[in-house]
ZAMIPA-456931 format. One record per atom (N, C-alpha, C, CB): residue in three letters; chain; x, y, z. Coordinates in pm, 1 decimal, m for minus. Atoms other than C-alpha are relative to their C-alpha. Glycine has a CB too. Layout:
<atoms>
atom res ALA chain A c1 X c2 Y c3 Z
...
</atoms>
This chain:
<atoms>
atom res MET chain A c1 m70.2 c2 84.0 c3 95.1
atom res MET chain A c1 67.9 c2 1085.9 c3 m1352.6
atom res MET chain A c1 m72.5 c2 m132.9 c3 m17.5
atom res MET chain A c1 144.3 c2 m23.3 c3 45.4
atom res VAL chain A c1 67.8 c2 128.8 c3 9.7
atom res VAL chain A c1 m117.2 c2 764.7 c3 m1270.0
atom res VAL chain A c1 m131.9 c2 16.1 c3 m74.6
atom res VAL chain A c1 m24.1 c2 m59.9 c3 140.0
atom res HIS chain A c1 126.8 c2 m23.2 c3 69.5
atom res HIS chain A c1 m447.6 c2 914.1 c3 m1388.7
atom res HIS chain A c1 22.7 c2 21.1 c3 m149.4
atom res HIS chain A c1 m72.8 c2 121.4 c3 60.0
atom res TRP chain A c1 m29.3 c2 m23.1 c3 141.9
atom res TRP chain A c1 m295.4 c2 1034.6 c3 m1717.0
atom res TRP chain A c1 35.8 c2 m131.0 c3 m67.8
atom res TRP chain A c1 114.8 c2 101.9 c3 m16.7
atom res LYS chain A c1 m41.2 c2 127.2 c3 58.1
atom res LYS chain A c1 m136.4 c2 695.1 c3 m1777.4
atom res LYS chain A c1 m119.3 c2 m93.7 c3 m15.5
atom res LYS chain A c1 108.3 c2 m65.6 c3 86.3
atom res SER chain A c1 115.7 c2 88.0 c3 9.0
atom res SER chain A c1 m467.9 c2 520.5 c3 m1710.2
atom res SER chain A c1 m87.4 c2 34.8 c3 m120.4
atom res SER chain A c1 m82.1 c2 7.7 c3 128.2
atom res LYS chain A c1 76.8 c2 m38.1 c3 118.3
atom res LYS chain A c1 m628.3 c2 718.3 c3 m1995.3
atom res LYS chain A c1 59.8 c2 m59.5 c3 m127.7
atom res LYS chain A c1 m6.6 c2 152.2 c3 m11.5
atom res THR chain A c1 m64.8 c2 50.6 c3 121.3
atom res THR chain A c1 m373.4 c2 588.2 c3 m2247.3
atom res THR chain A c1 9.5 c2 m152.7 c3 m1.8
atom res THR chain A c1 139.1 c2 59.8 c3 m13.0
atom res ARG chain A c1 m11.5 c2 145.7 c3 m12.1
atom res ARG chain A c1 m390.1 c2 224.2 c3 m2129.4
atom res ARG chain A c1 m117.0 c2 m66.5 c3 m72.4
atom res ARG chain A c1 3.6 c2 m43.5 c3 149.9
atom res GLY chain A c1 104.3 c2 75.6 c3 68.1
atom res GLY chain A c1 m583.8 c2 m28.4 c3 m2337.4
atom res GLY chain A c1 m52.6 c2 m112.4 c3 86.8
atom res GLY chain A c1 52.0 c2 m55.7 c3 m130.8
atom res GLY chain A c1 53.7 c2 113.6 c3 m72.2
atom res GLY chain A c1 m790.9 c2 m321.9 c3 m2226.1
atom res GLY chain A c1 m134.5 c2 29.8 c3 63.5
atom res GLY chain A c1 96.9 c2 m44.0 c3 105.0
atom res ASN chain A c1 129.8 c2 m15.9 c3 m65.6
atom res ASN chain A c1 m1094.8 c2 m364.7 c3 m2005.9
atom res ASN chain A c1 4.8 c2 110.0 c3 106.2
atom res ASN chain A c1 m44.1 c2 m132.6 c3 63.5
atom res ARG chain A c1 11.2 c2 m108.2 c3 m97.7
atom res ARG chain A c1 m1212.4 c2 m128.0 c3 m1734.1
atom res ARG chain A c1 98.8 c2 m17.7 c3 115.5
atom res ARG chain A c1 m142.6 c2 7.3 c3 54.1
atom res TRP chain A c1 m92.5 c2 24.3 c3 m111.4
atom res TRP chain A c1 m1005.3 c2 m294.1 c3 m1457.2
atom res TRP chain A c1 143.8 c2 26.9 c3 m43.9
atom res TRP chain A c1 m13.9 c2 m145.5 c3 52.1
atom res ASN chain A c1 m134.9 c2 m22.8 c3 50.8
atom res ASN chain A c1 m692.8 c2 m281.9 c3 m1674.2
atom res ASN chain A c1 28.7 c2 149.2 c3 m15.1
atom res ASN chain A c1 18.9 c2 m71.0 c3 m134.1
atom res LYS chain A c1 m19.0 c2 m144.2 c3 18.0
atom res LYS chain A c1 m747.2 c2 87.7 c3 m1743.7
atom res LYS chain A c1 5.8 c2 73.7 c3 133.9
atom res LYS chain A c1 m112.5 c2 57.6 c3 m85.9
atom res ARG chain A c1 13.9 c2 m77.0 c3 m123.5
atom res ARG chain A c1 m845.7 c2 203.7 c3 m1395.4
atom res ARG chain A c1 62.9 c2 m66.6 c3 121.6
atom res ARG chain A c1 m144.4 c2 24.5 c3 27.3
atom res GLY chain A c1 m56.9 c2 72.8 c3 m112.8
atom res GLY chain A c1 m679.1 c2 m59.2 c3 m1174.0
atom res GLY chain A c1 115.0 c2 72.0 c3 69.3
atom res GLY chain A c1 46.9 c2 m132.8 c3 m46.1
atom res PRO chain A c1 m109.9 c2 m71.2 c3 m65.6
atom res PRO chain A c1 m353.3 c2 130.5 c3 m1113.5
atom res PRO chain A c1 m45.0 c2 125.4 c3 74.3
atom res PRO chain A c1 103.8 c2 37.4 c3 m101.9
atom res LEU chain A c1 50.9 c2 m120.4 c3 m64.9
atom res LEU chain A c1 m540.4 c2 450.6 c3 m1033.1
atom res LEU chain A c1 m76.9 c2 m35.0 c3 127.1
atom res LEU chain A c1 m89.8 c2 78.8 c3 m96.1
atom res LEU chain A c1 78.1 c2 40.2 c3 m117.1
atom res LEU chain A c1 m779.8 c2 272.7 c3 m795.0
atom res LEU chain A c1 89.3 c2 m51.1 c3 112.3
atom res LEU chain A c1 m101.2 c2 m107.2 c3 m38.4
atom res LEU chain A c1 m92.1 c2 47.3 c3 m103.3
atom res LEU chain A c1 m495.0 c2 97.7 c3 m612.6
atom res LEU chain A c1 74.4 c2 116.0 c3 65.0
atom res LEU chain A c1 99.8 c2 m99.6 c3 m59.3
atom res THR chain A c1 m72.3 c2 m115.9 c3 m53.4
atom res THR chain A c1 m306.8 c2 423.8 c3 m575.5
atom res THR chain A c1 m91.9 c2 85.6 c3 86.7
atom res THR chain A c1 58.8 c2 84.6 c3 m114.6
atom res LEU chain A c1 95.2 c2 m78.0 c3 m80.1
atom res LEU chain A c1 m616.5 c2 607.1 c3 m451.9
atom res LEU chain A c1 m35.3 c2 m71.8 c3 130.3
atom res LEU chain A c1 m127.7 c2 27.3 c3 m80.8
atom res ALA chain A c1 32.3 c2 76.6 c3 m121.2
atom res ALA chain A c1 m696.2 c2 327.2 c3 m204.5
atom res ALA chain A c1 114.4 c2 5.0 c3 100.3
atom res ALA chain A c1 m31.9 c2 m145.9 c3 m35.6
atom res SER chain A c1 m115.5 c2 0.9 c3 m89.8
atom res SER chain A c1 m345.2 c2 349.8 c3 m62.4
atom res SER chain A c1 3.9 c2 122.6 c3 91.5
atom res SER chain A c1 128.2 c2 m7.3 c3 m80.8
atom res VAL chain A c1 m10.6 c2 m125.0 c3 m76.7
atom res VAL chain A c1 m385.0 c2 708.5 c3 61.3
atom res VAL chain A c1 m66.7 c2 m9.9 c3 137.4
atom res VAL chain A c1 m62.4 c2 114.6 c3 m78.8
atom res PRO chain A c1 58.2 c2 7.3 c3 m134.6
atom res PRO chain A c1 m639.5 c2 655.7 c3 342.4
atom res PRO chain A c1 59.4 c2 m112.4 c3 85.1
atom res PRO chain A c1 m149.8 c2 m18.8 c3 m10.3
atom res LEU chain A c1 m58.7 c2 110.4 c3 m76.6
atom res LEU chain A c1 m479.3 c2 324.4 c3 439.7
atom res LEU chain A c1 131.4 c2 41.5 c3 65.4
atom res LEU chain A c1 23.0 c2 m121.3 c3 m90.6
atom res VAL chain A c1 m128.3 c2 m44.1 c3 m55.0
atom res VAL chain A c1 m134.4 c2 477.9 c3 484.6
atom res VAL chain A c1 m20.7 c2 111.5 c3 102.4
atom res VAL chain A c1 93.5 c2 47.8 c3 m112.7
atom res MET chain A c1 22.6 c2 m115.1 c3 m87.6
atom res MET chain A c1 m273.5 c2 790.0 c3 651.6
atom res MET chain A c1 m73.8 c2 m34.0 c3 129.0
atom res MET chain A c1 m76.8 c2 104.4 c3 m73.9
atom res LEU chain A c1 79.5 c2 35.1 c3 m117.7
atom res LEU chain A c1 m483.6 c2 601.4 c3 908.9
atom res LEU chain A c1 80.5 c2 10.6 c3 129.3
atom res LEU chain A c1 m55.0 c2 m140.8 c3 m14.7
atom res ASP chain A c1 m79.9 c2 m2.2 c3 m122.6
atom res ASP chain A c1 m207.8 c2 551.4 c3 1166.6
atom res ASP chain A c1 56.2 c2 139.0 c3 27.0
atom res ASP chain A c1 114.0 c2 m101.6 c3 m9.0
atom res LEU chain A c1 m51.9 c2 m135.8 c3 m19.2
atom res LEU chain A c1 m59.3 c2 896.0 c3 1108.2
atom res LEU chain A c1 m107.3 c2 93.5 c3 53.6
atom res LEU chain A c1 55.5 c2 54.8 c3 m131.3
atom res THR chain A c1 111.5 c2 m81.7 c3 m48.5
atom res THR chain A c1 m398.4 c2 1057.7 c3 1158.8
atom res THR chain A c1 m31.7 c2 m33.8 c3 145.3
atom res THR chain A c1 m124.9 c2 m20.8 c3 m88.0
atom res ARG chain A c1 23.5 c2 41.0 c3 m138.4
atom res ARG chain A c1 m450.7 c2 854.4 c3 1476.9
atom res ARG chain A c1 102.1 c2 63.6 c3 93.3
atom res ARG chain A c1 4.9 c2 m152.7 c3 12.4
atom res HIS chain A c1 m105.1 c2 m61.9 c3 m81.5
atom res HIS chain A c1 m116.8 c2 979.8 c3 1610.7
atom res HIS chain A c1 m24.5 c2 150.0 c3 20.4
atom res HIS chain A c1 136.7 c2 m21.8 c3 m65.4
atom res VAL chain A c1 22.0 c2 m144.7 c3 m9.5
atom res VAL chain A c1 m195.7 c2 1344.8 c3 1534.0
atom res VAL chain A c1 m120.3 c2 30.1 c3 88.9
atom res VAL chain A c1 m20.8 c2 61.2 c3 m140.2
atom res LEU chain A c1 119.2 c2 m23.6 c3 m81.0
atom res LEU chain A c1 m543.9 c2 1325.5 c3 1684.5
atom res LEU chain A c1 21.8 c2 m38.0 c3 146.2
atom res LEU chain A c1 m117.6 c2 m77.9 c3 m56.5
atom res GLN chain A c1 m27.4 c2 42.2 c3 m137.6
atom res GLN chain A c1 m421.9 c2 1137.6 c3 1990.8
atom res GLN chain A c1 90.6 c2 101.5 c3 71.0
atom res GLN chain A c1 65.4 c2 m140.3 c3 1.2
atom res ASP chain A c1 m90.3 c2 m98.8 c3 m59.4
atom res ASP chain A c1 m138.1 c2 1385.5 c3 2051.8
atom res ASP chain A c1 m70.6 c2 132.8 c3 26.2
atom res ASP chain A c1 120.3 c2 22.6 c3 m90.8
atom res GLY chain A c1 74.5 c2 m123.6 c3 m18.3
atom res GLY chain A c1 m380.8 c2 1674.5 c3 2013.3
atom res GLY chain A c1 m112.9 c2 m12.0 c3 100.0
atom res GLY chain A c1 m54.7 c2 45.2 c3 m130.2
atom res GLY chain A c1 105.5 c2 19.8 c3 m98.1
atom res GLY chain A c1 m623.6 c2 1524.2 c3 2262.4
atom res GLY chain A c1 m139.1 c2 m11.3 c3 m59.1
atom res GLY chain A c1 2.0 c2 110.6 c3 96.7
atom res ALA chain A c1 130.5 c2 7.6 c3 64.4
atom res ALA chain A c1 m904.2 c2 1490.8 c3 2008.0
atom res ALA chain A c1 m46.2 c2 m143.6 c3 m21.3
atom res ALA chain A c1 3.8 c2 72.3 c3 m132.4
atom res TRP chain A c1 31.8 c2 142.0 c3 21.5
atom res TRP chain A c1 m901.5 c2 1108.5 c3 2000.3
atom res TRP chain A c1 m40.3 c2 m62.0 c3 132.6
atom res TRP chain A c1 121.3 c2 m76.7 c3 m62.2
atom res ILE chain A c1 46.5 c2 66.6 c3 m122.3
atom res ILE chain A c1 m1062.0 c2 871.9 c3 2249.8
atom res ILE chain A c1 117.4 c2 m58.0 c3 78.7
atom res ILE chain A c1 m100.6 c2 m111.3 c3 m34.4
atom res GLU chain A c1 m107.6 c2 45.4 c3 m88.9
atom res GLU chain A c1 m860.3 c2 740.7 c3 2542.4
atom res GLU chain A c1 53.3 c2 m138.2 c3 m37.7
atom res GLU chain A c1 m49.1 c2 m2.3 c3 143.4
atom res GLY chain A c1 m43.5 c2 136.9 c3 28.4
atom res GLY chain A c1 m847.6 c2 376.8 c3 2428.0
atom res GLY chain A c1 63.7 c2 m17.6 c3 m135.8
atom res GLY chain A c1 m115.2 c2 m92.2 c3 10.8
atom res SER chain A c1 m57.8 c2 9.0 c3 134.0
atom res SER chain A c1 m653.0 c2 447.3 c3 2111.3
atom res SER chain A c1 150.6 c2 m20.5 c3 3.2
atom res SER chain A c1 m32.3 c2 124.7 c3 m78.8
atom res ARG chain A c1 m144.2 c2 24.0 c3 m8.6
atom res ARG chain A c1 m308.0 c2 345.2 c3 2230.2
atom res ARG chain A c1 42.7 c2 m108.0 c3 m98.3
atom res ARG chain A c1 39.7 c2 m40.0 c3 142.8
atom res MET chain A c1 m54.7 c2 98.2 c3 92.9
atom res MET chain A c1 m89.9 c2 150.1 c3 1991.5
atom res MET chain A c1 27.7 c2 m131.7 c3 71.7
atom res MET chain A c1 128.6 c2 53.3 c3 m65.3
atom res TYR chain A c1 m35.9 c2 119.3 c3 m76.7
atom res TYR chain A c1 21.9 c2 m92.6 c3 2263.7
atom res TYR chain A c1 m88.8 c2 m12.9 c3 123.2
atom res TYR chain A c1 148.5 c2 4.7 c3 41.5
atom res ARG chain A c1 76.8 c2 24.2 c3 m122.7
atom res ARG chain A c1 m164.6 c2 m251.5 c3 2554.0
atom res ARG chain A c1 82.3 c2 44.9 c3 119.8
atom res ARG chain A c1 m39.0 c2 m150.4 c3 13.4
atom res PRO chain A c1 m74.7 c2 m42.4 c3 m119.1
atom res PRO chain A c1 m69.4 c2 m99.7 c3 2888.6
atom res PRO chain A c1 38.3 c2 m121.3 c3 85.5
atom res PRO chain A c1 m83.6 c2 100.5 c3 83.6
atom res GLY chain A c1 m46.7 c2 104.9 c3 m88.9
atom res GLY chain A c1 135.7 c2 m320.1 c3 3120.6
atom res GLY chain A c1 61.9 c2 m120.1 c3 m68.4
atom res GLY chain A c1 m110.8 c2 m45.3 c3 82.3
atom res CYS chain A c1 m60.7 c2 111.9 c3 71.8
atom res CYS chain A c1 268.4 c2 m551.4 c3 2850.5
atom res CYS chain A c1 151.4 c2 14.2 c3 7.0
atom res CYS chain A c1 m48.7 c2 m5.5 c3 m148.2
atom res GLY chain A c1 m144.5 c2 m5.2 c3 m19.4
atom res GLY chain A c1 633.9 c2 m641.3 c3 2901.0
atom res GLY chain A c1 81.2 c2 13.0 c3 m126.4
atom res GLY chain A c1 43.6 c2 m119.7 c3 71.0
atom res HIS chain A c1 m72.2 c2 m7.2 c3 127.4
atom res HIS chain A c1 726.2 c2 m637.7 c3 2533.7
atom res HIS chain A c1 m40.9 c2 126.7 c3 m73.8
atom res HIS chain A c1 m27.7 c2 m125.9 c3 m87.5
atom res ALA chain A c1 34.1 c2 m116.4 c3 82.7
atom res ALA chain A c1 734.9 c2 m348.8 c3 2291.5
atom res ALA chain A c1 6.3 c2 m40.7 c3 m146.8
atom res ALA chain A c1 96.4 c2 120.3 c3 28.5
atom res ASP chain A c1 0.9 c2 47.6 c3 137.0
atom res ASP chain A c1 669.1 c2 m543.4 c3 1974.5
atom res ASP chain A c1 m142.0 c2 m40.5 c3 m38.7
atom res ASP chain A c1 97.8 c2 m118.2 c3 m17.8
atom res VAL chain A c1 129.5 c2 36.0 c3 55.9
atom res VAL chain A c1 383.4 c2 m697.9 c3 1776.8
atom res VAL chain A c1 m86.9 c2 m75.8 c3 101.1
atom res VAL chain A c1 19.2 c2 m84.1 c3 m125.2
atom res ARG chain A c1 77.0 c2 78.9 c3 m97.2
atom res ARG chain A c1 279.7 c2 m923.3 c3 2066.4
atom res ARG chain A c1 m84.7 c2 88.3 c3 91.1
atom res ARG chain A c1 93.9 c2 m85.4 c3 84.4
atom res CYS chain A c1 70.4 c2 m88.9 c3 m92.5
atom res CYS chain A c1 161.2 c2 m621.5 c3 2268.2
atom res CYS chain A c1 m90.9 c2 101.2 c3 m69.4
atom res CYS chain A c1 99.7 c2 73.4 c3 84.5
atom res LEU chain A c1 85.1 c2 m95.8 c3 69.7
atom res LEU chain A c1 m35.4 c2 m438.6 c3 1999.5
atom res LEU chain A c1 m144.1 c2 m9.7 c3 49.1
atom res LEU chain A c1 6.1 c2 m23.3 c3 m151.4
atom res SER chain A c1 142.8 c2 m2.4 c3 m31.1
atom res SER chain A c1 m385.1 c2 m332.5 c3 2093.6
atom res SER chain A c1 m77.5 c2 m25.4 c3 m129.3
atom res SER chain A c1 m41.9 c2 136.7 c3 65.3
atom res GLY chain A c1 81.4 c2 20.5 c3 120.4
atom res GLY chain A c1 m674.9 c2 m383.7 c3 1853.0
atom res GLY chain A c1 16.8 c2 111.6 c3 m100.6
atom res GLY chain A c1 m145.6 c2 m12.4 c3 37.0
atom res ILE chain A c1 m17.7 c2 m114.5 c3 89.9
atom res ILE chain A c1 m644.0 c2 m34.0 c3 1710.7
atom res ILE chain A c1 143.3 c2 4.3 c3 m53.9
atom res ILE chain A c1 m33.9 c2 132.1 c3 73.2
atom res GLY chain A c1 m138.7 c2 3.7 c3 45.1
atom res GLY chain A c1 m266.0 c2 m75.9 c3 1691.9
atom res GLY chain A c1 21.1 c2 m100.6 c3 m111.3
atom res GLY chain A c1 91.4 c2 m32.2 c3 115.3
atom res ALA chain A c1 m12.3 c2 103.2 c3 104.4
atom res ALA chain A c1 m291.0 c2 m399.2 c3 1493.6
atom res ALA chain A c1 m71.8 c2 43.0 c3 m126.9
atom res ALA chain A c1 m56.8 c2 m134.6 c3 49.5
atom res THR chain A c1 75.0 c2 m47.8 c3 116.9
atom res THR chain A c1 m553.0 c2 m244.5 c3 1264.4
atom res THR chain A c1 78.7 c2 106.1 c3 m75.7
atom res THR chain A c1 m136.3 c2 56.5 c3 42.9
atom res CYS chain A c1 m77.9 c2 m106.7 c3 64.6
atom res CYS chain A c1 m338.9 c2 62.6 c3 1196.8
atom res CYS chain A c1 126.4 c2 m55.4 c3 m64.9
atom res CYS chain A c1 37.1 c2 108.7 c3 102.2
atom res LEU chain A c1 m120.3 c2 61.5 c3 56.8
atom res LEU chain A c1 m27.7 c2 m148.4 c3 1140.2
atom res LEU chain A c1 m33.0 c2 m73.9 c3 m129.0
atom res LEU chain A c1 64.4 c2 m96.4 c3 101.1
atom res LEU chain A c1 41.7 c2 74.1 c3 118.9
atom res LEU chain A c1 m209.0 c2 m376.0 c3 895.5
atom res LEU chain A c1 m40.0 c2 94.8 c3 m112.4
atom res LEU chain A c1 m116.4 c2 m93.8 c3 33.5
atom res ALA chain A c1 42.0 c2 m96.9 c3 101.8
atom res ALA chain A c1 m365.2 c2 m78.1 c3 714.8
atom res ALA chain A c1 119.8 c2 68.8 c3 m64.6
atom res ALA chain A c1 m93.0 c2 104.6 c3 61.6
atom res THR chain A c1 m120.1 c2 m63.9 c3 54.9
atom res THR chain A c1 m23.4 c2 84.3 c3 674.1
atom res THR chain A c1 70.2 c2 m90.9 c3 m99.6
atom res THR chain A c1 96.4 c2 38.4 c3 112.4
atom res TYR chain A c1 m68.1 c2 92.8 c3 91.3
atom res TYR chain A c1 133.5 c2 m225.5 c3 520.9
atom res TYR chain A c1 m82.2 c2 m27.2 c3 m124.8
atom res TYR chain A c1 30.2 c2 m131.4 c3 71.0
atom res VAL chain A c1 85.7 c2 20.9 c3 117.0
atom res VAL chain A c1 m165.3 c2 m289.8 c3 293.1
atom res VAL chain A c1 m0.1 c2 124.8 c3 m87.7
atom res VAL chain A c1 m144.5 c2 m35.6 c3 43.4
atom res GLY chain A c1 m3.7 c2 m124.5 c3 76.5
atom res GLY chain A c1 m162.4 c2 76.8 c3 189.8
atom res GLY chain A c1 127.4 c2 14.7 c3 m82.0
atom res GLY chain A c1 m13.9 c2 117.9 c3 93.1
atom res PHE chain A c1 m125.0 c2 m8.0 c3 76.7
atom res PHE chain A c1 204.3 c2 68.2 c3 93.6
atom res PHE chain A c1 5.4 c2 m105.7 c3 m109.3
atom res PHE chain A c1 120.4 c2 m15.5 c3 92.7
atom res ALA chain A c1 6.0 c2 103.3 c3 104.4
atom res ALA chain A c1 147.8 c2 m259.4 c3 m94.5
atom res ALA chain A c1 m87.3 c2 46.3 c3 m116.0
atom res ALA chain A c1 m54.2 c2 m132.9 c3 57.6
atom res CYS chain A c1 86.3 c2 m54.0 c3 106.0
atom res CYS chain A c1 m138.7 c2 m94.2 c3 m287.2
atom res CYS chain A c1 71.8 c2 109.2 c3 m78.5
atom res CYS chain A c1 m130.6 c2 55.5 c3 59.8
atom res LEU chain A c1 m71.8 c2 m108.7 c3 67.0
atom res LEU chain A c1 75.1 c2 210.8 c3 m362.2
atom res LEU chain A c1 108.5 c2 m54.4 c3 m92.7
atom res LEU chain A c1 62.2 c2 94.7 c3 103.5
atom res ILE chain A c1 m107.9 c2 56.6 c3 81.9
atom res ILE chain A c1 371.5 c2 8.6 c3 m486.8
atom res ILE chain A c1 m57.5 c2 m76.2 c3 m118.7
atom res ILE chain A c1 89.7 c2 m93.1 c3 84.5
atom res SER chain A c1 61.4 c2 76.3 c3 109.1
atom res SER chain A c1 148.4 c2 m223.8 c3 m690.8
atom res SER chain A c1 m59.8 c2 92.1 c3 m105.3
atom res SER chain A c1 m108.1 c2 m93.5 c3 54.6
atom res GLY chain A c1 60.9 c2 m92.4 c3 95.5
atom res GLY chain A c1 m42.1 c2 65.1 c3 m847.9
atom res GLY chain A c1 102.6 c2 73.9 c3 m83.9
atom res GLY chain A c1 m85.9 c2 99.5 c3 72.6
atom res VAL chain A c1 m104.1 c2 m72.9 c3 74.7
atom res VAL chain A c1 272.2 c2 254.7 c3 m945.2
atom res VAL chain A c1 71.5 c2 m93.7 c3 m97.2
atom res VAL chain A c1 102.5 c2 64.2 c3 97.3
atom res LEU chain A c1 m67.7 c2 94.0 c3 89.7
atom res LEU chain A c1 446.1 c2 m51.8 c3 m1086.9
atom res LEU chain A c1 m90.8 c2 m43.5 c3 m113.9
atom res LEU chain A c1 47.8 c2 m122.4 c3 77.5
atom res TRP chain A c1 95.9 c2 37.0 c3 103.4
atom res TRP chain A c1 132.2 c2 m152.8 c3 m1275.6
atom res TRP chain A c1 m16.6 c2 114.8 c3 m98.7
atom res TRP chain A c1 m136.0 c2 m37.9 c3 62.4
atom res SER chain A c1 14.5 c2 m116.1 c3 87.0
atom res SER chain A c1 94.0 c2 200.5 c3 m1412.6
atom res SER chain A c1 121.1 c2 16.5 c3 m91.4
atom res SER chain A c1 m20.4 c2 126.1 c3 83.3
atom res ALA chain A c1 m121.9 c2 m10.2 c3 80.7
atom res ALA chain A c1 455.3 c2 197.8 c3 m1532.9
atom res ALA chain A c1 20.0 c2 m121.6 c3 m89.2
atom res ALA chain A c1 121.0 c2 17.5 c3 90.1
atom res ASP chain A c1 m2.4 c2 120.4 c3 82.3
atom res ASP chain A c1 385.0 c2 m140.4 c3 m1698.0
atom res ASP chain A c1 123.6 c2 m85.3 c3 27.0
atom res ASP chain A c1 m5.5 c2 37.3 c3 m146.8
atom res VAL chain A c1 m120.2 c2 75.2 c3 m38.0
atom res VAL chain A c1 673.8 c2 m299.9 c3 m1509.6
atom res VAL chain A c1 m16.0 c2 m150.4 c3 m18.0
atom res VAL chain A c1 35.7 c2 29.4 c3 143.7
atom res PRO chain A c1 10.1 c2 144.9 c3 20.9
atom res PRO chain A c1 532.2 c2 m656.9 c3 m1514.7
atom res PRO chain A c1 22.9 c2 m40.9 c3 m145.1
atom res PRO chain A c1 m135.7 c2 m48.8 c3 44.9
atom res ARG chain A c1 m20.3 c2 33.2 c3 141.6
atom res ARG chain A c1 518.5 c2 m655.9 c3 m1895.7
atom res ARG chain A c1 146.0 c2 19.8 c3 m40.0
atom res ARG chain A c1 m91.6 c2 86.2 c3 m89.4
atom res LYS chain A c1 m139.6 c2 m26.5 c3 34.2
atom res LYS chain A c1 864.5 c2 m502.4 c3 m1920.4
atom res LYS chain A c1 92.1 c2 m107.9 c3 55.3
atom res LYS chain A c1 42.4 c2 136.9 c3 52.7
atom res LEU chain A c1 m80.5 c2 108.7 c3 m56.5
atom res LEU chain A c1 1010.9 c2 m764.3 c3 m1686.9
atom res LEU chain A c1 m19.8 c2 m129.5 c3 m77.5
atom res LEU chain A c1 m35.3 c2 m21.6 c3 147.3
atom res ARG chain A c1 28.4 c2 120.9 c3 76.3
atom res ARG chain A c1 836.4 c2 m1045.6 c3 m1875.6
atom res ARG chain A c1 70.0 c2 2.7 c3 m136.2
atom res ARG chain A c1 m151.2 c2 m16.5 c3 m18.4
atom res ASP chain A c1 m64.4 c2 m11.7 c3 130.6
atom res ASP chain A c1 963.0 c2 m918.3 c3 m2213.0
atom res ASP chain A c1 151.6 c2 m8.5 c3 11.5
atom res ASP chain A c1 m39.7 c2 131.0 c3 m66.9
atom res GLY chain A c1 m144.7 c2 8.2 c3 m20.5
atom res GLY chain A c1 1316.8 c2 m871.7 c3 m2078.7
atom res GLY chain A c1 45.1 c2 m141.2 c3 33.1
atom res GLY chain A c1 42.5 c2 94.3 c3 110.8
atom res TRP chain A c1 m33.5 c2 138.2 c3 m34.8
atom res TRP chain A c1 1315.7 c2 m1220.6 c3 m1930.0
atom res TRP chain A c1 m3.7 c2 m88.9 c3 m124.3
atom res TRP chain A c1 m97.0 c2 m54.1 c3 107.3
atom res ARG chain A c1 9.9 c2 80.8 c3 123.5
atom res ARG chain A c1 1202.4 c2 m1370.6 c3 m2262.6
atom res ARG chain A c1 115.5 c2 30.1 c3 m94.3
atom res ARG chain A c1 m134.1 c2 26.5 c3 m71.8
atom res ARG chain A c1 m115.3 c2 m33.7 c3 86.4
atom res ARG chain A c1 1471.7 c2 m1179.9 c3 m2454.8
atom res ARG chain A c1 127.7 c2 m62.8 c3 55.5
atom res ARG chain A c1 17.2 c2 154.6 c3 m11.7
atom res ALA chain A c1 m119.4 c2 59.1 c3 m59.8
atom res ALA chain A c1 1737.2 c2 m1297.5 c3 m2209.7
atom res ALA chain A c1 0.6 c2 m151.7 c3 m15.9
atom res ALA chain A c1 9.2 c2 37.2 c3 147.9
atom res ALA chain A c1 8.9 c2 144.8 c3 15.9
atom res ALA chain A c1 1613.4 c2 m1656.3 c3 m2230.9
atom res ALA chain A c1 27.8 c2 m40.3 c3 m143.9
atom res ALA chain A c1 m137.9 c2 m50.5 c3 43.3
atom res ARG chain A c1 m28.8 c2 30.3 c3 141.0
atom res ARG chain A c1 1624.9 c2 m1647.2 c3 m2612.9
atom res ARG chain A c1 149.8 c2 12.3 c3 m30.5
atom res ARG chain A c1 m80.1 c2 94.0 c3 m92.1
atom res ARG chain A c1 m145.1 c2 m16.1 c3 21.6
atom res ARG chain A c1 1985.0 c2 m1520.4 c3 m2602.3
atom res ARG chain A c1 78.4 c2 m117.7 c3 56.1
atom res ARG chain A c1 49.6 c2 130.1 c3 64.3
atom res ASP chain A c1 m67.7 c2 115.1 c3 m60.1
atom res ASP chain A c1 2083.7 c2 m1809.7 c3 m2374.5
atom res ASP chain A c1 m10.9 c2 m122.6 c3 m89.3
atom res ASP chain A c1 m58.4 c2 m30.5 c3 138.1
atom res VAL chain A c1 21.7 c2 115.5 c3 86.7
atom res VAL chain A c1 1939.7 c2 m2062.2 c3 m2621.7
atom res VAL chain A c1 86.8 c2 10.9 c3 m124.2
atom res VAL chain A c1 m148.4 c2 m11.9 c3 m39.2
atom res ASP chain A c1 m75.7 c2 m19.8 c3 125.7
atom res ASP chain A c1 2118.6 c2 m1910.5 c3 m2923.9
atom res ASP chain A c1 144.9 c2 m25.4 c3 14.4
atom res ASP chain A c1 m18.5 c2 137.4 c3 m51.4
</atoms>
């Protein structure tokens, strides 16, 4: 759907392909932590791939290992790319801007 919509979009190259590129970039970012979990559970991943540092008294962000922080950040950036690409493809920013202007004109009248 995003690819089809990008073909009908006008403007420069970034405007045409931006939503598709953001959506495509989101896939490996979101899948990074899930893939790490599957490989670690299957024994195919290296030993130092734990999400949290061993011996830390907290089970929150303060105890994340390097790979844990990287996977967490990649997941959030991936979902941000996915949401941005889908909303951009659906032309939501323009629709919100036009709706806001129509509502503001009605308030003045």
